[in-house]
N, CA, C and O of each residue as an XYZ file, in Angstrom:
908
protein
N     135.953    -20.358     72.452
C     134.659    -19.642     72.766
C     134.112    -18.408     72.669
O     134.503    -17.355     73.174
N     133.146    -18.631     71.956
C     132.563    -16.773     71.220
C     131.040    -17.075     71.627
O     130.172    -17.780     71.113
N     131.071    -16.317     72.673
C     129.781    -15.769     72.927
C     129.335    -13.942     73.218
O     129.921    -12.881     73.430
N     127.832    -14.492     73.046
C     126.941    -12.998     71.854
C     126.693    -11.890     73.438
O     127.362    -12.404     74.335
N     126.308    -11.216     73.710
C     125.741    -10.315     75.269
C     124.464     -9.609     74.657
O     124.649     -8.447     75.019
N     123.936     -9.613     74.341
C     122.618     -9.601     73.187
C     121.421     -8.316     74.409
O     120.427     -8.681     75.036
N     122.175     -6.477     74.358
C     121.477     -5.638     74.914
C     119.739     -5.517     74.033
O     119.221     -5.866     72.973
N     119.280     -4.602     75.631
C     117.959     -3.869     74.967
C     118.670     -2.227     74.033
O     119.731     -1.605     73.990
N     117.409     -2.152     73.483
C     118.173     -0.188     73.425
C     117.041      0.329     73.155
O     116.782      0.903     72.098
N     116.149      0.140     74.244
C     114.679      1.074     74.088
C     115.172      1.335     75.571
O     115.859      0.576     76.255
N     114.622      2.692     75.946
C     115.683      3.390     77.039
C     113.320      4.768     77.640
O     113.133      5.697     78.427
N     112.569      4.188     76.915
C     111.236      4.946     77.515
C     110.516      3.341     78.487
O     110.353      2.209     78.032
N     110.184      3.940     80.105
C     110.098      2.823     80.805
C     108.352      4.049     80.737
O     107.909      5.096     81.210
N     107.944      2.802     79.698
C     106.528      3.109     80.042
C     106.182      4.784     79.569
O     106.893      5.664     79.085
N     105.016      4.740     79.890
C     104.106      6.657     79.384
C     104.660      7.147     81.078
O     103.927      7.749     81.862
N     106.081      6.733     81.383
C     106.017      7.591     82.540
C     106.691      8.984     82.128
O     106.378     10.114     82.504
N     107.814      8.544     81.154
C     108.483     10.237     81.216
C     109.415     10.209     81.454
O     110.172     11.179     81.479
N     109.821      8.503     81.846
C     111.350      8.616     83.332
C     112.038      7.241     82.270
O     111.248      6.507     81.676
N     114.029      6.976     82.105
C     114.196      5.773     81.857
C     114.207      5.278     81.704
O     113.741      4.759     82.718
N     114.523      3.937     80.591
C     115.192      2.095     81.203
C     116.109      2.136     80.544
O     116.657      3.137     80.082
N     116.437      0.838     80.397
C     117.612      0.645     79.133
C     117.382     -1.418     80.540
O     116.620     -2.082     81.242
N     118.896     -1.291     79.909
C     120.048     -2.514     80.588
C     120.246     -2.105     82.028
O     120.128     -0.910     82.299
N     120.583     -3.109     83.129
C     120.828     -2.912     84.499
C     122.508     -3.637     84.814
O     123.181     -4.656     84.972
N     122.469     -2.222     84.745
C     124.496     -2.673     84.900
C     125.443     -3.783     84.686
O     126.192     -4.173     83.791
N     124.805     -4.431     86.904
C     125.376     -5.775     86.905
C     124.834     -7.036     86.119
O     125.147     -8.221     86.236
N     124.021     -6.483     85.371
C     123.135     -8.039     84.925
C     124.668     -7.992     83.994
O     125.553     -8.840     83.882
N     124.574     -7.090     83.613
C     125.437     -7.017     82.178
C     127.457     -6.462     82.361
O     128.315     -5.960     81.635
N     127.351     -6.941     83.707
C     129.068     -6.719     84.256
C     129.231     -7.579     84.198
O     129.790     -8.147     83.259
N     128.670     -8.221     85.516
C     129.459    -10.018     86.798
C     129.272    -10.692     85.312
O     130.100    -11.511     84.914
N     128.376    -10.387     84.677
C     128.447    -11.735     82.955
C     129.673    -11.654     82.236
O     130.589    -12.421     81.939
N     129.445    -10.738     82.099
C     130.741    -10.160     81.453
C     132.208     -9.995     81.889
O     133.050     -9.707     81.039
N     132.429    -10.105     82.728
C     133.769    -10.247     83.058
C     134.125    -11.521     84.067
O     135.057    -11.718     84.846
N     133.073    -12.216     83.730
C     133.340    -13.772     84.859
C     133.721    -14.081     82.864
O     134.820    -14.368     82.390
N     132.697    -13.934     82.270
C     132.773    -14.953     80.681
C     133.822    -14.886     80.471
O     134.525    -15.896     80.467
N     134.438    -13.325     80.151
C     135.950    -12.470     79.934
C     136.744    -12.911     80.909
O     137.803    -12.464     80.466
N     137.161    -13.670     82.311
C     137.972    -14.138     82.456
C     138.030    -15.668     82.287
O     138.996    -16.427     82.209
N     136.677    -15.896     82.254
C     137.268    -17.619     81.491
C     137.452    -17.896     80.191
O     137.051    -18.960     79.720
N     138.129    -16.897     79.398
C     138.386    -17.322     78.295
C     138.275    -16.032     77.029
O     138.923    -15.149     76.468
N     136.824    -16.754     77.097
C     135.518    -15.766     76.363
C     135.580    -14.723     75.544
O     135.644    -13.575     75.985
N     135.565    -15.071     73.932
C     135.933    -14.029     73.314
C     134.119    -13.688     73.185
O     133.310    -14.517     72.769
N     133.797    -12.382     73.619
C     132.699    -11.290     73.405
C     132.385    -10.552     72.133
O     133.005     -9.707     71.487
N     130.933    -11.290     71.943
C     130.374     -9.579     71.161
C     129.014     -9.324     71.273
O     128.060    -10.099     71.197
N     129.073     -7.851     71.507
C     128.598     -7.569     71.830
C     127.351     -6.875     71.032
O     127.487     -5.730     70.602
N     126.007     -7.672     70.827
C     124.983     -6.300     70.284
C     123.523     -5.710     70.596
O     122.977     -6.068     71.640
N     122.933     -4.904     69.813
C     121.232     -4.533     69.948
C     121.174     -4.468     68.959
O     122.025     -4.458     68.070
N     119.297     -4.369     68.980
C     118.956     -4.118     67.624
C     119.206     -2.440     66.668
O     119.113     -2.204     65.463
N     119.680     -1.163     68.327
C     120.473     -0.103     66.576
C     120.857     -0.622     67.137
O     120.035     -1.254     67.799
N     122.219     -0.898     67.453
C     124.057     -1.208     67.494
C     123.490      0.502     68.320
O     122.582      1.289     68.588
N     125.490      0.004     68.400
C     125.926      0.868     69.164
C     125.728      1.405     71.150
O     125.492      0.650     72.092
N     125.924      2.819     71.175
C     125.422      3.136     72.709
C     123.929      1.798     73.417
O     122.809      2.304     73.357
N     123.944      1.154     73.668
C     122.327      0.900     74.947
C     122.056      1.921     76.354
O     122.783      2.471     77.181
N     121.101      1.858     76.190
C     120.812      3.379     77.032
C     120.459      1.832     78.702
O     119.936      0.754     78.986
N     121.355      3.102     79.248
C     121.453      2.119     80.818
C     120.765      2.790     82.572
O     120.790      3.655     83.448
N     120.303      1.717     82.140
C     118.816      2.251     83.197
C     119.364      2.970     84.400
O     119.740      2.357     85.399
N     119.409      4.478     84.272
C     120.048      5.552     85.245
C     119.598      5.275     86.666
O     119.913      6.123     87.501
N     118.594      3.736     87.247
C     119.164      3.375     88.559
C     119.860      2.673     88.855
O     120.318      2.490     89.983
N     120.094      2.106     87.839
C     121.635      0.466     88.262
C     122.762      1.437     88.498
O     123.779      0.970     89.010
N     122.712      3.667     87.981
C     124.397      3.511     88.685
C     124.144      4.330     90.037
O     124.973      5.096     90.530
N     122.655      4.009     90.655
C     123.097      4.637     92.268
C     123.985      3.820     93.237
O     123.979      2.599     93.393
N     124.922      4.956     93.993
C     125.236      3.874     94.768
C     125.083      3.263     94.721
O     125.595      2.780     93.711
N     124.056      2.011     95.728
C     123.542      1.656     96.311
C     122.940     -0.113     95.390
O     122.419     -1.201     95.633
N     123.485      0.681     94.333
C     123.256     -0.737     93.292
C     124.689     -0.754     92.668
O     124.733     -0.927     91.450
N     126.320     -0.536     93.602
C     126.945     -0.701     92.623
C     127.274     -2.224     93.165
O     126.781     -2.747     94.164
N     128.532     -2.986     91.971
C     129.125     -3.768     92.952
C     130.445     -4.107     92.464
O     130.776     -3.815     91.315
N     131.215     -4.704     93.264
C     132.954     -5.157     92.345
C     132.512     -5.092     90.968
O     132.994     -4.065     90.491
N     131.916     -5.622     90.227
C     131.934     -5.997     88.577
C     130.918     -4.344     88.196
O     131.352     -3.787     87.187
N     130.216     -3.911     88.591
C     129.841     -2.468     87.792
C     131.873     -1.295     88.754
O     132.871     -0.764     88.265
N     131.606     -1.409     89.457
C     133.279     -0.765     90.202
C     134.246     -1.029     89.242
O     135.069     -0.150     88.984
N     134.286     -2.388     88.519
C     135.112     -2.691     87.142
C     135.046     -2.834     86.396
O     135.738     -3.668     85.812
N     133.897     -1.914     85.692
C     133.955     -1.746     84.788
C     133.500     -0.595     84.828
O     134.315      0.013     84.134
N     132.877      0.016     85.108
C     133.291      1.455     85.301
C     135.051      1.838     84.803
O     135.150      2.580     83.826
N     135.876      1.530     85.212
C     136.818      1.475     85.317
C     138.149      0.696     84.069
O     139.362      0.549     83.920
N     137.021      0.445     83.526
C     137.194     -0.083     82.698
C     137.692      0.545     81.031
O     136.957     -0.097     80.282
N     138.194      1.073     80.528
C     138.600      1.930     79.231
C     137.382      1.745     78.320
O     136.472      2.428     77.850
N     138.101     -0.326     78.300
C     137.831     -0.950     76.908
C     137.002     -1.092     77.111
O     136.384     -0.240     76.473
N     136.098     -1.862     77.840
C     135.381     -2.185     78.093
C     133.797     -2.044     77.869
O     132.897     -2.719     77.369
N     134.002     -0.279     78.776
C     133.062      0.754     77.954
C     133.124      1.455     76.799
O     132.480      2.460     76.497
N     134.388      0.542     75.822
C     134.594      2.048     74.762
C     133.682      0.349     73.950
O     132.619      0.614     73.388
N     133.952     -0.631     73.937
C     133.192     -2.124     73.554
C     131.894     -1.931     73.221
O     131.350     -2.047     72.122
N     131.095     -1.383     75.120
C     129.938     -1.418     75.335
C     129.459     -0.312     74.637
O     128.284     -0.131     74.957
N     129.932      0.687     73.647
C     129.621      1.462     73.640
C     129.321      1.419     71.274
O     129.016      2.192     70.366
N     129.580      0.417     71.418
C     130.053      0.180     69.922
C     129.652     -1.169     69.171
O     130.213     -1.944     68.396
N     128.025     -1.034     69.970
C     127.605     -2.731     69.916
C     127.195     -3.028     68.286
O     127.007     -2.008     67.623
N     127.068     -4.097     67.708
C     126.623     -3.847     66.482
C     125.296     -4.365     66.531
O     124.971     -4.837     67.621
N     124.198     -4.401     65.342
C     123.004     -4.082     65.713
C     122.850     -5.830     64.945
O     123.445     -6.448     64.062
N     122.093     -6.009     65.565
C     121.289     -7.511     66.296
C     121.319     -8.028     64.293
O     122.232     -8.665     63.767
N     119.832     -7.415     63.452
C     120.969     -8.149     61.996
C     121.902     -8.235     61.144
O     121.774     -8.706     60.014
N     122.926     -7.778     61.628
C     123.674     -7.932     61.268
C     125.265     -9.474     62.107
O     126.458     -9.721     61.931
N     124.077    -10.008     62.972
C     125.371    -10.932     63.767
C     124.559    -12.742     63.754
O     123.437    -13.187     63.513
N     125.195    -13.016     63.948
C     124.606    -14.665     62.830
C     125.355    -15.834     64.220
O     126.470    -15.989     64.716
N     123.865    -16.495     64.418
C     123.459    -17.537     65.546
C     125.404    -18.013     64.968
O     126.315    -17.426     65.552
N     125.677    -18.839     64.085
C     126.339    -19.516     63.886
C     127.909    -19.458     64.509
O     128.580    -20.438     64.831
N     128.353    -17.871     64.597
C     129.933    -17.341     64.894
C     129.262    -17.579     66.512
O     130.028    -16.898     67.193
N     127.968    -18.349     67.714
C     129.114    -18.024     68.109
C     127.667    -19.363     69.234
O     126.537    -19.758     68.946
N     128.635    -19.611     70.529
C     128.768    -20.839     70.753
C     128.663    -21.132     72.812
O     129.227    -21.946     73.544
N     127.323    -19.625     73.182
C     126.150    -19.443     74.011
C     126.214    -17.220     73.613
O     126.984    -16.297     73.347
N     124.613    -17.594     73.897
C     124.305    -16.379     73.683
C     123.554    -16.208     75.495
O     122.799    -16.998     76.061
N     124.257    -14.578     76.132
C     123.547    -14.339     77.405
C     122.222    -12.884     76.368
O     122.453    -12.116     75.434
N     121.273    -13.086     76.984
C     120.951    -11.563     77.370
C     120.053    -10.666     79.359
O     118.965    -10.688     79.934
N     121.205    -10.162     79.547
C     120.822     -9.085     80.564
C     119.372     -8.572     80.737
O     118.468     -8.343     79.934
N     119.522     -8.443     82.555
C     118.361     -7.977     81.903
C     117.692     -5.229     82.461
O     117.314     -4.148     82.011
N     117.969     -5.749     83.238
C     116.804     -4.476     82.939
C     115.014     -4.210     82.489
O     114.589     -5.103     81.756
N     114.027     -3.153     82.836
C     112.575     -3.266     82.208
C     113.134     -3.272     80.060
O     112.648     -3.826     79.073
N     114.362     -2.318     80.285
C     114.351     -2.640     78.211
C     114.078     -3.838     77.223
O     113.513     -3.865     76.130
N     114.490     -4.515     77.749
C     114.135     -5.750     76.762
C     112.933     -6.668     76.978
O     112.971     -7.868     76.706
N     111.608     -5.897     77.600
C     110.576     -6.654     77.662
C     109.875     -5.248     76.378
O     109.631     -5.487     75.195
N     109.790     -4.620     76.688
C     109.617     -3.737     74.989
C     110.170     -4.306     74.044
O     109.381     -5.021     73.426
N     111.551     -4.305     73.515
C     112.347     -4.715     71.821
C     112.326     -5.878     72.306
O     111.326     -6.532     72.008
N     112.908     -6.258     72.806
C     114.028     -8.266     72.656
C     113.331     -8.772     72.705
O     113.410     -9.859     72.133
N     112.226     -8.467     73.331
C     110.663     -9.886     73.594
C     108.972     -9.590     71.995
O     108.078    -10.312     71.554
N     109.278     -8.651     71.827
C     108.795     -8.768     70.052
C     110.232     -8.615     69.180
O     110.097     -8.481     67.964
N     111.471     -8.628     69.679
C     111.980     -8.540     67.453
C     111.419     -9.801     67.232
O     110.792    -10.587     67.942
N     111.883     -9.800     65.815
C     111.977    -10.747     65.104
C     113.151    -11.774     65.119
O     113.072    -12.957     64.786
N     114.622    -10.886     65.715
C     115.682    -11.286     64.932
C     116.071    -11.544     65.947
O     117.066    -12.257     66.073
N     115.520    -11.129     66.806
C     116.316    -11.643     68.505
C     115.587    -12.907     68.969
O     116.065    -13.699     69.781
N     113.917    -13.078     68.157
C     113.466    -14.987     68.645
C     114.118    -16.404     67.014
O     113.961    -17.608     66.814
N     114.837    -15.229     66.265
C     115.016    -16.026     65.623
C     116.640    -16.603     66.042
O     117.244    -17.676     66.027
N     116.953    -14.939     66.475
C     118.487    -16.216     67.666
C     118.489    -16.973     68.377
O     119.322    -17.860     68.563
N     117.486    -16.736     68.934
C     117.455    -17.686     70.110
C     116.819    -19.453     69.508
O     117.293    -20.569     69.721
N     115.960    -19.148     68.955
C     115.213    -20.488     68.409
C     117.284    -21.426     67.686
O     117.761    -22.498     68.057
N     117.783    -20.581     66.839
C     118.250    -21.241     66.018
C     119.052    -21.197     66.813
O     119.989    -21.428     66.048
N     119.627    -21.066     67.988
C     121.109    -21.347     68.612
C     120.759    -21.989     69.499
O     121.792    -22.464     69.971
N     119.478    -22.508     70.359
C     119.002    -23.862     70.574
C     118.792    -24.804     69.599
O     119.179    -25.964     69.746
N     118.170    -24.391     68.538
C     117.954    -25.305     67.494
C     118.985    -26.398     67.603
O     118.850    -27.617     67.713
N     120.512    -25.294     67.517
C     121.888    -25.625     67.312
C     123.062    -27.023     68.808
O     124.160    -27.479     69.126
N     121.357    -26.972     69.142
C     122.622    -27.348     70.739
C     123.124    -26.928     71.175
O     123.894    -27.453     71.979
N     123.008    -24.956     70.837
C     124.306    -24.412     71.622
C     123.296    -23.272     73.228
O     122.199    -22.761     73.002
N     123.791    -23.175     74.218
C     123.051    -23.388     75.076
C     122.598    -20.926     74.961
O     123.305    -19.994     74.575
N     120.945    -20.988     75.615
C     121.154    -19.047     75.775
C     120.809    -19.105     77.436
O     120.249    -20.051     77.990
N     121.175    -18.139     77.948
C     120.753    -18.021     79.100
C     120.527    -16.388     79.542
O     121.306    -15.569     79.054
N     119.735    -16.041     80.229
C     118.622    -14.667     80.535
C     118.448    -14.597     82.043
O     118.245    -15.518     82.835
N     118.538    -13.648     82.201
C     118.750    -12.854     83.848
C     118.008    -12.184     83.760
O     117.647    -11.699     82.687
N     117.313    -11.819     85.350
C     116.194    -10.673     85.730
C     114.440    -10.646     84.762
O     113.371    -11.231     84.938
N     114.821     -9.892     84.003
C     114.385     -9.298     83.073
C     114.031     -9.710     81.465
O     113.246     -9.430     80.559
N     115.294    -10.659     81.806
C     114.849    -10.957     80.125
C     114.858    -12.595     80.033
O     114.892    -13.177     78.949
N     114.839    -12.960     80.717
C     113.587    -14.598     80.416
C     112.624    -13.531     79.691
O     112.134    -13.781     78.590
N     112.467    -12.740     80.140
C     110.975    -11.749     78.871
C     110.985    -12.139     77.467
O     110.002    -12.170     76.727
N     112.675    -12.554     77.046
C     113.109    -11.945     76.143
C     112.280    -13.433     74.982
O     112.240    -13.297     73.759
N     111.687    -14.779     75.730
C     111.183    -16.135     75.594
C     109.964    -15.332     75.407
O     109.538    -15.890     74.395
N     109.462    -14.796     75.562
C     107.535    -14.092     75.911
C     106.984    -15.107     73.649
O     105.946    -15.530     73.140
N     108.450    -14.980     73.191
C     107.494    -15.798     71.572
C     108.330    -17.053     71.236
O     107.842    -17.907     70.496
N     109.327    -17.172     71.649
C     110.142    -18.526     71.184
C     109.351    -20.035     71.302
O     108.735    -20.716     72.122
N     109.937    -20.066     69.523
C     109.156    -21.515     69.918
C     110.554    -22.906     69.588
O     111.610    -23.016     68.965
N     109.755    -23.639     70.386
C     110.724    -24.629     69.497
C     111.091    -25.417     68.376
O     111.923    -24.778     67.732
N     110.787    -26.811     67.706
C     110.739    -26.870     66.533
C     109.024    -28.028     66.172
O     108.497    -28.414     65.129
N     108.722    -28.188     67.485
C     107.119    -28.399     67.680
C     106.548    -27.334     68.111
O     105.421    -27.295     68.606
N     107.110    -26.632     67.988
C     105.828    -25.102     68.067
C     104.851    -25.108     68.864
O     103.622    -25.053     68.831
N     105.981    -25.215     69.854
C     105.261    -24.980     71.191
C     106.659    -23.814     71.367
O     107.663    -23.758     70.657
N     106.255    -22.853     72.702
C     106.790    -21.559     73.703
C     107.886    -22.727     73.922
O     107.395    -23.741     74.418
N     108.957    -22.775     73.715
C     110.219    -23.148     74.515
C     110.058    -22.648     75.590
O     111.143    -22.504     76.154
N     109.196    -22.292     76.188
C     109.695    -22.467     78.065
C     108.556    -23.783     78.211
O     108.874    -24.313     79.275
N     107.869    -24.229     77.872
C     106.783    -25.460     77.888
C     106.904    -26.358     78.512
O     107.386    -27.312     77.902
N     106.611    -26.561     79.803
C     107.309    -27.356     80.503
C     108.723    -27.445     81.501
O     109.311    -28.016     82.420
N     108.717    -26.467     80.576
C     110.671    -26.016     80.896
C     110.283    -25.815     82.716
O     109.162    -25.734     83.219
N     111.831    -25.767     83.515
C     112.250    -25.018     85.128
C     113.049    -24.211     84.645
O     114.252    -24.263     84.386
N     111.627    -22.825     84.459
C     112.384    -21.158     84.368
C     111.554    -20.900     85.714
O     110.676    -21.403     86.414
N     112.755    -19.324     85.583
C     112.888    -18.483     86.945
C     112.605    -16.993     86.039
O     111.924    -17.140     85.024
N     112.907    -16.118     86.236
C     112.747    -14.527     85.991
C     112.271    -13.475     87.337
O     112.225    -13.657     88.553
N     111.959    -12.325     86.461
C     112.043    -12.106     88.230
C     109.719    -11.024     88.613
O     108.860    -10.283     88.135
N     110.087    -11.826     89.704
C     109.005    -12.229     90.319
C     108.001    -11.153     90.788
O     108.211    -10.070     91.334
N     107.238    -11.554     90.544
C     105.792    -10.258     90.176
C     106.594     -9.458     91.735
O     106.979     -8.291     91.820
N     106.646    -10.375     92.655
C     106.713     -9.207     94.246
C     107.340     -8.523     94.146
O     107.275     -7.440     94.727
N     108.740     -9.078     92.895
C     109.913     -7.837     93.416
C     109.133     -6.646     92.306
O     109.038     -5.591     92.933
N     108.597     -6.502     90.974
C     107.829     -5.767     90.339
C     107.674     -4.737     90.922
O     108.418     -3.771     90.758
N     106.593     -4.752     91.779
C     105.386     -4.993     93.227
C     106.714     -4.264     93.721
O     106.906     -3.072     93.483
N     107.522     -4.974     94.350
C     108.572     -3.772     95.132
C     109.284     -2.031     94.264
O     109.664     -0.868     94.396
N     109.128     -2.678     93.777
C     110.165     -1.713     91.970
C     108.953     -0.500     91.480
O     109.145      0.244     90.519
N     107.466     -0.459     92.489
C     106.448     -0.032     92.305
C     106.374     -0.010     90.265
O     106.299      1.021     89.596
N     106.424     -1.402     89.722
C     105.874     -0.999     88.040
C     105.617     -1.741     87.911
O     106.315     -2.330     87.085
N     104.369     -2.615     88.518
C     104.149     -3.816     88.788
C     102.822     -3.264     87.097
O     102.910     -3.847     86.016
N     101.577     -1.875     87.418
C     101.155     -1.400     86.076
C     102.238     -0.366     84.937
O     101.628      0.397     84.188
N     103.583     -0.380     84.866
C     104.200      0.274     83.941
C     104.158     -0.740     82.512
O     103.987     -0.468     81.323
N     104.315     -1.586     82.993
C     105.639     -2.682     82.542
C     104.713     -3.129     80.880
O     103.964     -2.230     80.496
N     104.747     -3.945     80.306
C     103.689     -4.227     78.923
C     103.854     -6.266     79.285
O     103.224     -7.064     78.591
N     104.404     -6.539     79.969
C     104.259     -7.975     80.813
C     104.529     -8.338     82.379
O     105.069     -7.792     83.342
N     104.275     -8.799     82.274
C     104.882    -10.014     83.848
C     105.754    -11.061     83.902
O     105.461    -12.253     83.998
N     107.037    -10.480     83.824
C     107.532    -11.750     83.686
C     107.324    -13.596     84.577
O     107.562    -14.451     83.724
N     107.134    -13.941     85.319
C     106.446    -14.805     86.401
C     105.500    -15.133     85.638
O     105.452    -16.214     85.052
N     104.357    -13.938     85.535
C     102.757    -14.714     84.952
C     103.187    -14.904     83.214
O     102.346    -15.602     82.646
N     104.544    -14.324     82.100
C     104.231    -14.135     81.067
C     105.136    -16.632     81.183
O     104.850    -17.682     80.607
N     105.682    -16.399     81.764
C     107.106    -18.054     81.734
C     105.896    -18.822     82.332
O     105.921    -19.936     81.807
N     104.609    -18.717     83.386
C     104.079    -19.947     83.855
C     102.880    -19.729     82.860
O     102.475    -20.835     82.503
N     101.892    -18.323     82.063
C     101.335    -18.785     80.617
C     101.740    -19.330     79.783
O     101.102    -19.951     78.933
N     103.255    -19.157     79.897
C     103.657    -20.214     79.096
C     103.513    -21.650     78.596
O     103.101    -22.057     77.510
N     103.996    -22.372     79.755
C     103.816    -23.277     80.354
C     104.549    -23.634     80.688
O     104.543    -24.859     80.577
N     106.323    -22.816     81.644
C     106.807    -23.442     82.747
C     106.144    -23.718     83.566
O     104.951    -23.441     83.698
N     107.028    -24.487     84.445
C     107.306    -24.684     85.264
C     108.516    -23.536     86.308
O     109.745    -23.472     86.310
N     107.615    -22.885     86.976
C     108.591    -21.427     87.592
C     108.859    -21.743     88.506
O     108.186    -22.593     89.089
N     110.148    -21.113     89.136
C     111.116    -21.332     90.455
C     110.764    -19.730     91.071
O     110.382    -18.689     90.536
N     111.049    -20.061     92.246
C     111.582    -18.321     92.754
C     112.461    -18.535     94.195
O     112.098    -19.376     95.017
N     113.317    -17.924     94.348
C     114.139    -17.640     95.845
C     112.837    -17.065     96.417
O     111.681    -17.433     96.208
N     113.393    -15.879     97.338
C     113.377    -14.754     98.323
C     113.283    -13.941     97.615
O     114.133    -13.931     96.725
N     112.260    -12.864     97.605
C     112.539    -11.067     96.416
C     114.761    -11.044     97.033
O     115.359    -10.986     98.108
N     115.187    -11.136     95.445
C     116.254    -10.412     95.753
C     117.364    -11.303     96.342
O     118.373    -10.750     96.779
N     117.262    -12.483     96.378
C     118.131    -13.387     97.195
C     118.600    -14.204     95.877
O     117.547    -14.052     95.259
N     119.393    -14.943     95.012
C     120.250    -15.016     94.357
C     119.825    -16.093     93.393
O     118.910    -15.420     92.917
N     119.734    -17.503     92.556
C     118.490    -18.497     92.343
C     118.348    -18.627     90.457
O     118.058    -17.704     89.696
N     118.500    -19.337     90.275
C     118.601    -19.530     88.752
C     118.183    -20.882     89.007
O     118.167    -21.605     90.003
N     117.733    -21.041     87.384
C     117.139    -22.199     86.932
C     117.374    -23.243     85.316
O     117.036    -22.719     84.254
N     117.776    -24.230     85.317
C     118.830    -24.310     84.203
C     118.292    -26.292     83.813
O     118.446    -27.476     84.110
N     117.808    -25.584     83.202
C     116.661    -26.720     82.509
C     117.330    -27.475     80.346
O     116.692    -27.410     79.296
N     118.527    -27.965     80.567
C     119.042    -27.813     79.411
C     120.088    -26.927     78.753
O     121.235    -26.649     79.104
N     119.596    -26.679     78.035
C     120.769    -25.616     77.363
C     119.951    -23.967     77.365
O     120.260    -22.953     76.739
N     118.153    -24.361     78.903
C     118.237    -23.165     79.579
C     118.501    -22.817     80.652
O     117.929    -23.320     81.619
N     119.525    -21.775     80.799
C     120.173    -20.940     82.292
C     118.762    -19.906     82.448
O     118.607    -19.322     81.375
N     117.343    -19.380     83.799
C     117.627    -18.149     83.677
C     117.590    -18.374     84.994
O     117.639    -19.506     85.474
N     117.433    -16.509     86.178
C     118.281    -16.185     86.659
C     116.531    -15.118     87.336
O     115.717    -14.668     86.530
N     116.430    -15.018     88.332
C     115.748    -14.347     88.851
C     115.510    -12.813     89.043
O     114.415    -12.257     88.955
N     116.874    -12.135     89.359
C     117.236    -10.592     90.020
C     118.345    -10.822     89.630
O     118.721    -11.930     89.246
N     119.411     -9.240     89.699
C     120.200     -9.113     89.657
C     121.537     -9.965     90.255
O     122.644    -10.129     89.743
N     120.990    -10.438     91.541
C     121.880    -11.270     92.248
C     122.083    -12.437     91.286
O     123.116    -13.018     90.956
N     121.691    -12.494     91.176
C     121.414    -14.159     90.232
C     122.565    -13.766     88.952
O     122.897    -14.774     88.329
N     123.310    -12.297     88.397
C     123.147    -12.407     87.325
C     124.684    -13.764     87.378
O     124.983    -14.789     86.765
N     125.430    -12.680     88.836
C     127.016    -13.991     87.646
C     127.194    -15.281     88.299
O     128.240    -15.929     88.329
N     125.654    -15.713     89.015
C     125.649    -16.685     88.600
C     125.058    -18.276     87.406
O     125.399    -19.458     87.364
N     124.135    -17.490     86.677
C     124.402    -17.803     85.752
C     125.211    -17.745     84.792
O     125.684    -18.742     84.246
N     125.478    -16.478     84.457
C     126.956    -16.534     83.980
C     128.548    -17.374     84.358
O     129.496    -17.681     83.635
N     128.293    -17.541     85.766
C     128.764    -19.744     86.624
C     128.220    -21.110     85.719
O     128.768    -21.993     85.059
N     127.004    -20.794     86.040
C     126.523    -21.425     84.659
C     126.347    -22.022     83.796
O     126.357    -23.241     83.620
N     126.223    -21.455     83.363
C     126.458    -21.645     81.374
C     127.823    -22.009     81.083
O     128.064    -23.089     80.544
N     128.946    -21.010     81.466
C     129.842    -22.001     81.505
C     130.225    -22.873     82.315
O     131.455    -22.880     82.334
N     129.577    -23.982     83.334
C     129.705    -25.184     83.679
C     129.475    -25.259     82.372
O     130.572    -25.283     81.814
N     128.320    -25.326     81.341
C     127.796    -25.755     80.513
C     128.423    -26.370     79.152
O     128.072    -27.342     78.482
N     130.008    -24.984     78.912
C     130.206    -25.016     78.116
C     132.149    -25.416     77.922
O     133.104    -25.181     77.181
N     131.670    -26.367     79.543
C     132.920    -26.689     80.215
C     134.495    -26.171     80.713
O     135.642    -26.616     80.757
N     133.573    -24.655     81.126
C     134.686    -24.573     81.148
C     134.957    -24.095     82.636
O     135.795    -23.304     83.068
N     133.868    -24.914     83.348
C     134.180    -24.510     85.068
C     134.188    -25.227     85.742
O     134.402    -24.961     86.924
């Protein structure tokens, strides 16, 4: 079981002068859930190398068992510091693709032709794609064989407008995940803010927020027949 995890390379939070990137919990929890189930994991990002970590995801209040385990695992940290360039990976080599969130993907991966092609090729080959929190934003321009948005008519979720309001970034992000999914024809659903919620529709698995990261990984493992 080979799983590709695709992380952002974008580190600027709009024009605020603040940093962003990927959210540690949304990487660490799926990483260990997949690894513990026997998956061989490959990490990639548009630029390769060390992807930027959203500094807020290192706050004590954002720590979980998975983030603490990651911080204590030198091999995992070394692997993260040396991601492959997205241009150098082949969708044919993997059984599934996972996208962690953080605000970064809204700027780069959502618009990245290689990421879009990777998702289209993976789904067309009958293999699952999972994305959590802001990462469902990477589906913005992905199309199915019929030329329609890949989320059209599908049950999906992602970071809610109310959650974006709560972190006061509604006017900073390039687009709102909930609005984009709805505009592309997705059947968007959500739980209470910050509560875990996963939507599964065929090969597409999406999670609402950081609390949904491990449940999304468990759903992916179930699709892969490992749970």
